[in-house]
N, C-alpha and C positions, 0 to 999 in steps of 0.2 A: 683555581677553578673559575674565579670571577671573570677572567678574560677569555674563557673557552668560546670558540667562535660560534658554536651552536647555542650558547646560553645568551638569551636576549633580555635578561633582567626582568623589569616590571612592565613589559609591553602588554597591551590588552589582548583579550581573547580575539577580538575582531581583527586587530592588526596581525596577530599570529596566523589566523586563518587566511588572511590576504597574502602573506608571505609564502605560505605553503601552496596556495592556489597558483601563484606566479611560478613557483618551482615546478609544479605540475607532474611530478614523477612519483609513482608508488614507492613508498619507503623514505620519502623526504620527511625530515623531522627537525624539531627545535625544542628547546626547553625554556620556559619562562617561570617567573615567580607565580605561585598560586594566589588567586584572589580570595580564596575562602579560608585558607589556613596559613597563619603566619609562620614563616620558616620552612614552608613546604614548597614544592615545585609542581609544575604541570608539564608533562611530556606530550607534545602535540605531534601526531603522526598522520601522514596523508596516505590513504589507500582507497582505490576505486572512486576517486573524486570526493571522498568524504574524509573529514578530519576526525580522528579518534583522539580523545584526551584522557590521559592516565595521570592519576595523582602520585607523586613521589613524596612519601611521608617519612620524617625522621622518627626513630623510636626514642625511648628514654636515654639510651646510650649514644644517641646521635647517629646511629646507623641508618642508612637510607634504603627504602624498599619501594617497589612499584606495586600499586593496587591493580591487579590484572583479573582475568576471568577466574571464576571459581574452579577449583580442582587443580590449579597450578600453584605449587608451593612458592611463597614469596622468598626471594633471595635478598640478603642484606649486604650492603657495601659501605665502605668507609667514606668514599668520595664520589662525587657525581660523575667525574670522568670514568671511574672504574665501573659504575653502573651502566653508563652509556656504552662502554666497550663490550660489556657482557651481553647486552641486548642487541648487539649487531649480529649475534648468532640466532638461528631459527629455533622454533619450538620453545619459546620462553613466555608464552601467554599473550603476546601481542598479536595483532591481526597480520603483521608482517615484520620482519626484522628491520632494525634501523640501518638504512643503507646510505642515504645522502643527506648530510647535515646542511641546513639552511643557515648561512653565515650571517652574523650580525653586521649591519651596515657600518661603515667607517664614519666616525663623527668628524665633521669638518671643524677646523679651527674657527671659533666664534669670536670675532672681534667686533667691537662696536663701530658701526659705520659712521656715526655722527660724532664720534669722539666724546660721547657723554660718559662712557664707562671710566672707572678708576684707572690710574696708570698701571702699567704692568703688561706682561706678556700674555700670549695666548695660552691655551691649555693643551695638554697632551692628549692626542686622539687615541681612541681605543684601537688596539691592534686587531686586525682581522686576518686570520690564517686561511689558506686554501687547502690545507692538508686534511687528513681524515678526521673522524669524530674523536678519536682517542688522543689526538695531540693538540688539544685546544688551548693550552696555557702558554702565554708568551714567555713566561719565566723559564720554560723548558727549551727555549730556542737556543741555537748554538751561539758561541762567543761572537762570531761575526755579525749575527743578527743584533745582539745586544750592543755591539760597538756602533752599528748603524743607528740604533735608537738613540744612543748618546750623542752622536753627531747631529742627528735630526733635531733633538731638543736644543743643542747648543746653537744651531743655526737659527731656531726660533727666538732664542734669547738675544742673539745679536741683532735681529730685526727690531727688537724692542728698545735697545740701548739708546738709540737716538732720541726717543721720546720720553725717556725716564731720567729724572734728575738724580736718582740714586745710583750713580756710576760705581761707587765703591761696593755697594751691596751687590750690584750685578757682577762685579769682578769675583767676589766670593762664590756666587752661584755658578759662574763659568768654570771656576776651579773645580767645584763639585761635579758638574756635568762631565768635565773632561777626564777627571782622574778617579773619582770616588763613586759615581753612579753604578759602575759595573760591580763594585764590591757590595753595594746594597742589593743589587740584583742577585748576585751569587748567594748572599745570606738569605734572601727571600726564597730562593729556590730550595734551600736546605731547611726551610721552616722557621726562619727567624725574622719576623716582620717588624723589628724595632727601628730599622733605617738609622742605624747608629751614626753613619757618616753624614747623613743629611742633618741630624741633630747637631753634630759638631760644627758643620758649616754655618747653620743658623746662629748658634751661640757666638761664633767668631764674628759673623756679620752684625750681630746686635750688641757688640761690646760698647759702641758709642752710645747706644740707647741706655744701656746699664748706667754708664757714667752720668748721662743727663738726668735720669730718674733719681740716682743717688743725690745729685745736687739739688733737685727740686724737693725731694723727700726731706732732706736735711733742713731746708728752709721752712717747709710746712710744719715740721715737728718743733722747730724753734718757736715759731709763731704760736703753735698750740700750747707749748709749755708756758708762754707768757700769760696765758689766760687760765692756766690750771690753778685750782685752789692751793693755798700754801700747804706744804706737806707737814704732817704732824711728826714730832721727834720720834714717836713710836711706830709710825707707819713705815712699811718696808720701802727701801729705795727702789726707784723705777729701774727696770731691767734695761741695761745698755747693750748696744751691739758691740761685741768684742772685736778687737782689731783683726783677729784671725778670720772672723766671720765677714768683716767688711772687705777683706782682701781675698776672700775665697774665690776660687775660679767660678765665674758666672755660669749659670745653666738656665735652661728655658723655664723650669719650675720656679727658680728664684726670681726670674724676670717677671713672671706672671704674678707672683706674690707681691713684688714691689708695686706693680701697676694696681693691684687690688688695694694695697695700703694707701697709695696716692688717692685713689677713688674714695676710700673711706674718709681720709683726712679732709679732702675738699668738701665732701657732703656734710661732715659733722662740724667743720670749723665755724660756720656761720652761727649754728645753734650754741656752740660753746662760747663764742664772743658775746652773743646776746645775753646768755645766762650770766656771764661774768659781770657785764655792765649793769644788769638789773640788780644783782646782789650788791654791787658797789653803791648804787643809788640807795638801796634799802638800808645798808649797813651804816652809811654816813649821813642819812637823812638829807640827801641832796635835793634841792628843789629844781625842777626842770622848768624851762619857759612854758608858760601856760599856753596850751594849744586848744582851741575850741574844736572839740571832736565833731565832725560832721555826722549827722544822723545817717544811719544806713539807708541806702536808696530803696524806695518803695516802687512797686510796679507802676509804670506810667498808666494812668487811666486813658482809655481810648476816647478821643474826642468824637463828638457827633459828626457823622460824615454825611455830606449832601451829594446827591446824584441828579443831574438834569436828564429828564426822560421825555419821550413822546408818548402820549396816551391817545389811542385812536389814530386817525390820519393827520389831524391838524393840531390838536390840543397839546400843550406842553405843561410839564409839572416838575416839581422837585420831590425826591424821596429823601427824607431825613432819617438816618439809621442811628439810633441811640442804643449801643450795645449795653451800656451800664444799666439803663432803666428798662431795657427789653422792649422797645417799641419801634415801629416804623410809621412815620407821619407822611401823609400825602398832601402836598400843597400845590394848588393850581397857580400858574404864572399870573402875577398881578394881584394875587390874594395875599393878604397879610397874615392870615391864620390858617392852620391846617384844615383841609376839607375832612380828613379822617385820620385817626390815630389807631393803629392796630397793635394790640399787645402780642408778644411773641407766642403765648400759649394759644392764641386764636389762629395762628398761621398753621394751616394744615398741610400745604404742599407747595413746593417751588418747582416749576416745570420749565426746563430749558428747551427752547426750540432748536432743532438741529438744522433746519433749512435756513433760519435767520440767526446767525451766531450772536447777534446783539439783543435778541428778544427773549423775554422771560414772562411767565404767567404766574401770578400769585393767587393761591387759593386760600381763603380764610373764612372763619366762622363768624357769622353775624346773626345776632338775635333777631327774630325768634326762630331758631332751629332751621336756618337755611344757610347754605354756603354761597359765597360769591367768588368770582374769579375776575382778575383784571390783568390785561396785558400791558407791558411796558417795553419800550424800545430805547436802549442806551446808545450813546454816541459810538461805541465800539465794543468788541467782544471782551476786551480787557476790563472795561468798566462793569460789564455784566458779571464777570467772574469775581471782581472785587465785591460787588453787592451780595452775590451768593455766599462768598466766604464770610462776610460780616454777619449775615443772617445765620450761617452755620455756627459761627462763634457765639452768637447771641443764644442760640438754642442750647449749646453746650454749657455756657455759663449759668443759665437759668434752669437747667434740668435738675431733677432731684436724684440723679443717679449717683451711687457711691463710687462707681468705677466708670471710666470713660468708654464709650463705644468708638470714638474717633479721635485720632491724634494727628498732629502735623509733624512731618519729618523733613529736615533739611540735610541735603547731601552736597558737599563741596569737594572739588579736586583741583589741585594746583601744583604744577612743577615749578618750584621756586628758583630753579637755576643756580643753586648754591649761593644765593645772595640773600642778605637780610630782608625781611618784609618791610613795607612802608609803615609809618606810624599808625595809619588807620586802615582797617579792612572793612569799613562800613559798607561800601558798595557790594562787596562779595557776600557778606553775612546777611545783607538785606535784599539780595537778589535783584540788584539794580544794574543796568548797563545795556547790553545788546541782546537781541533774541526775544524769547517769550519771558518777560520780566514781570515782577510784581507791580501792581498799581501803587501809586504813592499813598493811597488811603489804607493799604494793607501791608505795605513793606515793613513796617516796624512792629507788626504783631508778632510776638515771640513764638517760636516753634517749640514743640514739646521735646524734640530730640534734635541735636545737631551732631552730624557725623562729618568730620573734616579729614580728608585724605591729602597728603602731600608727598611729593617726590623731590629728590635733590634738596632736602631741607637741612641746612647746615646748622640750625639752632639746636641747642641741647634739649633733651626731652622735657625736662621740668620747665625750662625757659619758654618753650613753645606752648605748653599747656597753660601756663599762667598768662601768657600773652593772649591766648584765645579767650580765657575766662574773663580777663580784664576788658577785652574788646566787647564781649557780649554784655557784661555788666554795664558798660558805658552806654551801649545802644538800647538795651532792653530793661535795665535796672533790675536784673535778676541775677542772683549768684548761682550760676549753673554748677551742677555736681559732675565730677569726672567719674564715669562708669568704667571706662577702659582706655588704656593706652597700649598700643603695640607698635614696635619699631623693628625695622630691619635695615641696618645702616642708615641711609638718609630717607628711607620710605617710612612714613608714619601714618597712623590712624588714631584719632581721638574721638571718643563718644562722650557727649555731655547731655545731661537731661535736666529738666526743671526739678527743683528740690522736692516738690510734692510727688514726683514720679519715682524717686529713688527707691522707695519701699516696694514699688511694683516691678522692679528689675530683679531678675534672679538668673541662676545658671549661666553666668558670664564665662565665656571661653575665648581665648585668643590663640592665634597661631601665625606662623610665617613660613614662607617657602622661598628658597633661593633659586633663581633661574639664570644667574649670570654665567660667566665662563664655566663650562663643564658642570653647570648647576651647583657650583660650590661657592660662588661669590654672590654677595647680597646687594651688589649695585643694581641688579635687576631682580625682580621677584614680586612677592605679594605679602601683605599683612591682612589679617582678618579678625573680626570680632563677631561673636554671636551671643544672644541672650534671649530670655523670655520677658516679654512685657505682659504681665498677668498670664493669660492663656495663649498668647500669640508669639510665635518664634520669629526672630529677626536674624538675618545674616548680612554682614557688610564686608566687602573685600576691596581693598585699595591695592592697585598693582602698577608696576612700571615694567613694560615689556620691551623686547629688543628693538633697537632703533635702526633706521636705514630703510630707504624706499624698497630695496630689494629683499628685505628680510621678512616678507609676509609669512612664509612657511615657518620661520623660526618663531614669530609671534604666535602663530597658531599652536606651535608646540609648547611655548611658554604657558598658554592658556590651559592646555591639556595637563601639563605638569602641575600647575596650581590646583586645578580641579581635582586631580588625583591625590595630591599630597597634603592639602590644607586640612587640618584636623579641627573641625568646628561642629557645633551642634550636639545633639543627643548621641551618646556613644552607642546606644542601641540601634541607631540608624546608620552606623558607620558603613554598612555594606551598600547603602543606597547612594545613587548619584548625588553629589553635593548640592546640585540645584534643586533637588526634591526634598531636602531635609528641613527646609524653612518655609513658614507661611509666606514670608516676603524676603527675597534675597536681592540686595543691591550690589552691583559690581561696577567699579569706577576706577579712574586713574589715568595715567599717561599710557594709553594703549599703543600709541606710536604708529597706528595705521596711517598710511599716506594716501595722496591722490595720484592716480596713474594718468597724468596729463602733463604736457609741456608747461614749464613754469610761466612762460609769457602768456599762454592761453589761460592759465589759472588766474593770473593777476588781472587779466581783462575781465573775466567772469566775476571776480570779487568786486572790481570797480563798479560793475553793472548790477551787483547784488543778485547775480544769477546762480544762486546756491543749488538749485535743483540739478542743474547741469553738472556741477562739481560733485554732488552727492551720488550721481550715477556712476562716477569713477572712483568713489571712496573705497579703499581696500577693505575696510571693516564691513561695509554694506555688501560688497561683492562676496566676501568670505562667508557672511551670514546667509546669503542667498544659496551658496553651495552647501550649506549645512556643515561648514568646517568648524565654526565657533559660535558660541552664544545661542544655542538652539532654543527657540521659543522665548527668548528674552524680548523685552520691549525697550524702545528708546523714544524720548520725546521728539517732536519735530524740531529740526535744526534750522533756525532762522537767523543765525548770527555768523559772522565771518570766521574763517579758520583761525584757531587760537595759537598756532605755531607756524613759522618762526619769526617773531617780531624783532625789530631793533630795540634794544634795551633803552629805557628812558623815554619811549614814545610808542604810540600805537598808530602812527601815520604810515609806516612802511614796513615791509617784510625784508629781513636779511636772509635771503635765500642762498647766498653764496657763503661757504665756509672754507677758509684757507688753512690747509694742513700741510705738514712737511711732505706728504705724498702727492699733493696737488690740491685742486679746487674741488670741494664737495658741494653738490647741489642738494639743498633741503627745501623741497617745494612746500609752500604754505599748505597746511593740512589741519584737519580736525583730529589732532592726536589725543586730546583730552575729552573723555566721554563718560557718561553716566547711563547705565542700563539697569533694568530690574526684571525679576521673574517672580510671579506669585502663584500660589495654589489656585486651582479653578474655583470660581464662584466666591472669591473674596473681593473686598473693596479696596482699590488703590487707584488714585487719580493723580496724575502729574500736573501741578498747577503752574509751574514755571520751569524753563530750561534755557539758560543763556550764559553769557560771560560778561565780565566787567570790561570797561573801557578806560579806566583811570588808574589801574594798578600796573606799573610799568617797570618794576625792578627786575623782572625775569623776561626771557624771550617767549614764555608761555603766558597767556591770559588765564586767570582763575575762572573756573566753570562752576555753576551752581544748578541745582534742581530742587524743587520742593514738592512734597507729596502729601496728600490727604489719605490716611490709611485707617481702615477699619480694624478694630482690635476686639478681642473677647476677654472676658474676665472669668475667674473661678466660679463655676456655676453652682448655685445653691438651690436644690429642689424646693419648690413652693409647698409641696405636700410632705409633711413630716412622716418618717417611717413609723409604721404601726405594727400591730401583732400579726396582721394578715400577710400572707406571702406577697412579696413585691412583684407586680407585673413586669415582664421583661420585654424590652424591644428586641427585635432580631433582624439580622441582615441575611437575606436569603438569595442564593444564586440559582438561576435556571440553567445557564450555560455560559461558558467562556471560550472564545476562540482567540488564538495567538498566532501571529506570524513573526518569526525572528530571522534576521540575517545571520546565517551560519551554514557551514558545510558539515555540521555534525548531525548525527541521527539519534542523539541521546534522548532518553526519556526525561521528562521534566515534571516538576511540581511547582506550586505557587505558594509563596509565603505572604501572609496578611499582617500588616502592622498598623496600629493606630493608637493614639492616646486614649481613645474611648474603650479600648480592649485591655483586659487585665494582663494578657501576655500575647505574644505573636502566635498565630495559628498557621497551619499549612494544609494544603489539599493533598489528595492522593495523586498518583501518577496520571498523566494524560491518558484519555480513553481512545483518542484517535490521533493519527499522525500521518503526514504525507510530505514528500519532498519532490513534487513533480517538476518544479522549476529549480535549476541548479543555483545554489547559494542561498536558498530560503527553506525554512522548515515550518510547516503548518501544524499546529497542535490544537486539540480540543478537549474540553472537560465537560462532562454532563453533571447535572445537579447532584447525582448520587456520590460523585467524587469530590464535591466542593463542600466545605464546612459551613454550617450555620453559625454565624457570629452573634454573640450576645454582648452588647455594649454595657458598660458598668452603670450607666444611668439611662432610663427609658424616656426622658423628657424630650419633646419635640424641639424646644428652644435650645437645648444642649446639643442634640444630634444635628441640627441644621448647621452648626459651626464646625462639624468634624469632617475629617478627611481620612481616606484609606490609602495606605501605600502598599503596592503589590510588587513582588519580585518574582520573576520566572527563573527557576534554578534547575540546573542539570542534576539528575539523580546520582550520577557517578561522580561528577566533579564538585558538586555543591556550589558551583560558581554561577553567577547571575548572567542570564542572557538579556536582561533588560528590566527596568523598573518603571513604574508609573504612579500617578496620583489620581484618585477619584473623589469628587466632592459628594458627600452624602445628601446634601440639601435637595438636589433634583431627583434623588432616588426614593424619597420618602413617599409612601402611599401604599394602597392595598394591591395595586397592579404593578407588575414588573415593568421597569423602564430600561430602554436601551442606553448603552454607553459605548463610547469609542474614544480611544486615546492612544498617544504615541508611547513607545517604550524607549527609555534612555539608559545608557550605561557609560560611565566615565566620560561624559560630555558628548557622546555620539548617539545619534538616533539608531537604534538597533532593531526596531520592529514596531508592531502595533498590537493592540488588544481591543476586543469588543465583546459584548455579551449582554445578558439580561440580568437585572437584579432588582430587589426592592428592599426598602427599610420599613418594617412594620412597627408602629408606635401604638401603645395602649391608648384606648379612647380617653381615659381620664388624665393623660399626660400630653395632650395635644395643644395646650394653650401656649401662646408665644407673644412676643411684643415686637413692635417696629423699632428698628435701630435708628439712631439719630441721623445716620447718613442715608437712610432709605427715604426720607421725606423730600429729597431732591431727585427729580425724575427727568426724563427726556420725552418729548412729544414730536411726532411728525406732524406738520401743519395741516396736511390734507387727509388725515385719517378720519374714518367714519366710525361711529359707535359700533361695537361688536358685541353680540350677545354671548353669554357664557356657552362655550362649545361643550358638547357631551364628551365623555371620555372615549377616546378612539380605541378600537381594537388593535391588537399587536400587528403592525405591518409585516409583510413577508420579508424575510432576510434578503438583502441584496448580495450580489457576489462580493466576497471579501477581496480586499485590495492589498497589494504588497507595498511596503515602504519603498519609495524611490531612493536612489543613491545621491541625488542632488535636488533639493526642493527650492522652489522660488519662495520668497518671503511675501506673505499676503497680510495686509492689515486686517485684523479681526473686526467683526461687526458687533454692534450692540445687540443685546438680547432683550426679549420682552416678556411680560406676563400681564394678564388681565388685572385691572385695578378697579376698586369700587368708586369710580368717578364717571361722569358722563362723557369721557373721551378716553382714547387708548393711550396708556402710558408705557414707557420703557424704563425699567429700573436702571439706575446708573450701574453699568457693568465695566469692570476694568478693561482697558485696552489690551492688556496682556493676554486676554483669553480668546480662543477661537469660538465661533458660534457653534453651539451643539447642533449636530446635523441629524435630521430625522432619517435620512438615507445616507449611504456611504458614498458621497460624491466629493470627498476631500481631495483636492488636487495633489496631495502628497502621496497618493496611492495609484497603482495601476491594477487592473482587474486580475484576479487570481487565475482565471482560465487562459489568460494571455494578454499581451499588450494590444489595446484597441487601435 
């Protein structure tokens, strides 16, 4: 059944509807895997321009049946082809019989264009038949067809022989394809899936490997016995391998056992030798040469940092920042002593000017009971950022908080080119080099979390982790703890944290996805790690996508496969789009997107540092603008040259020509190595650096780094102890919700509500209004009566302000999601309902939009809150005038709802503002990853419901 032409495996609902729409005939159908029930299927059927989806469910005995309209008795079938054949007849409960199967597209042979993939041949493409629905398995094809398959596979094998050193192995495989493949096909057709002849061929081909492992294993066991403790006369003799076992015919299971034994011996030998030597020293009272043990390194104290600034129009001064003592001293030029010293607890606000990137305003408290503000202009924006980071660090170190509000996260990605790393990674781990880099005054401030992703990393897992830890210990004098390590072949991700944070990390999950040839090889793919830092969820994904300038579509497909298959985060949120499961998600790696421009033109623009011109033809940027990949992700400004493909041993020139047996391959210089992120709305994340090194030259890729300032939450403890009186409840109330989804279905829907602040998921009733005036879109509405009132587990304002709601729109019949979204509760708190509008996502695609009115009511005695450490840094427009507190506005009239477009341009989000108790208008620091909340529905991603204007 797996190869039936109408069976499309795990394609998404959206893709299925697009395929049926292209077919365009009533009675067109296909079958895909169900998204809501594991092991079930979804039958998608086109009738009168609408797609009808029926669930095919297995019972306890494995029999399959279709959920159809009431009154029609369900029929059970042993196989899916039998079921499909039966429903080609009329009057079976479907809107129309199954008439025209929509065939699965043939998979192209996916070879690596740049020659980066491992050696070996292409993969076998899926067979696509043009016959009727009932003859969809290629194992039922006649002998002539199977002979053709064998010849086709043998031809592909021959194409690979010239590039493979394993000619003997290829000979065995050719023998199998020519003479024995048909026997396995015949056995498979009769229900015997063991592939006995393939197993025999592999055993024969691996005979030399058996002998080599036997030789290695004997040597390791001999060495291990040298360090075994002397055997007691009464102890049983060690079991020996009998000659008959040693000469037994090898098989795959035996080979795997041998490999496992070698692995165990190698990993345990070092410990055994060390223990033996230690016991020898102790037993014989041997004295070892005296070695003065060096004291463990202590964290390096941060030196007092000095910044030259302008005060006013002409005056110059120095700002001395002493993080350890918690003071900022202002000294005028020419003066020997500070004019004023400001303790950190007197600093009330730090305001960054947006119009002048090097200017900052310091607001501080001076007795008696009055505030002063002073403006300082730094030599450049980088110096201003370094000053702000130092003051932020000072606030953190001198705060009385038990748990942090703010942490720093380092993310690095490097394709190592299968070469050993240099002795020092200092420039990479301290964010120094090209682009937006750390100032020298802050480069060596240790980050709370380091996440290192590598591709084509030839080092062993343990060796690589210890190398990273030793590098960080040398640079930062901190013994970082390993939280997670996940590897897929040569793709690795390592997460290290400061020792004091180890107890704050919980719910660690790791996962990997192969996207290499036929999605079965791990030379391309992704590794991921997720965890909770106190109350904040993090996800990190390191990937290596398909290479080659012409493989843009394949890279997009790799992204979708990773998004769909990576198993990370809370299992209760597994039905949600991966990008919505985490407070902060970072995605990085060798994405392999290239520049669509002639190589000589690219080199000219690089020489002139005209990066904007090149970024306009960057494939990743172009695909993001089309909404093909990384929807609503953010990326820092790229101000560094392309990181691929350099001549190894230098960063002076690009090696854009690659000579292969098939000819010369052009690899244009490109920004293959990228770091992106996506965060929940109204959370704090700021990218402080994004660049690459210029002194690590062992690979043809340069390492890339980015650093982030990230707001985190802790386990909330109510200030008011529970008493005998009934606890007041906060409540989340909905006045209305409107949804537009991209679908050809007319299904009734309901909404599921998930949040960590709810005891369990809640669901609405069915939608109360529905229309499909525009083909391909379905408009749904819910009134307050059909929406649940949600009661959070804690009613405190400080707690609720950090919470988010995840909503999923699901079909009543299929229980499959039409799209998911995230709503921040902070902006919804109040006595009057607030408008919200957001996009819907599903499996990496934008599938619609949602808007409505809601409010979060908090009891009066639970409305106290506190300012977060990251909230004391704000933004100010220089020409703003004082604004009086505006009265609460009445609810504006609803604007015409807009449909999601099929291709959206990417727009840089703007900062948002709120009134502050100061004599000037402030804008709180808002993440760049968030769009500005609109008072009216003028988002360019929508066109008007009544028609395209």
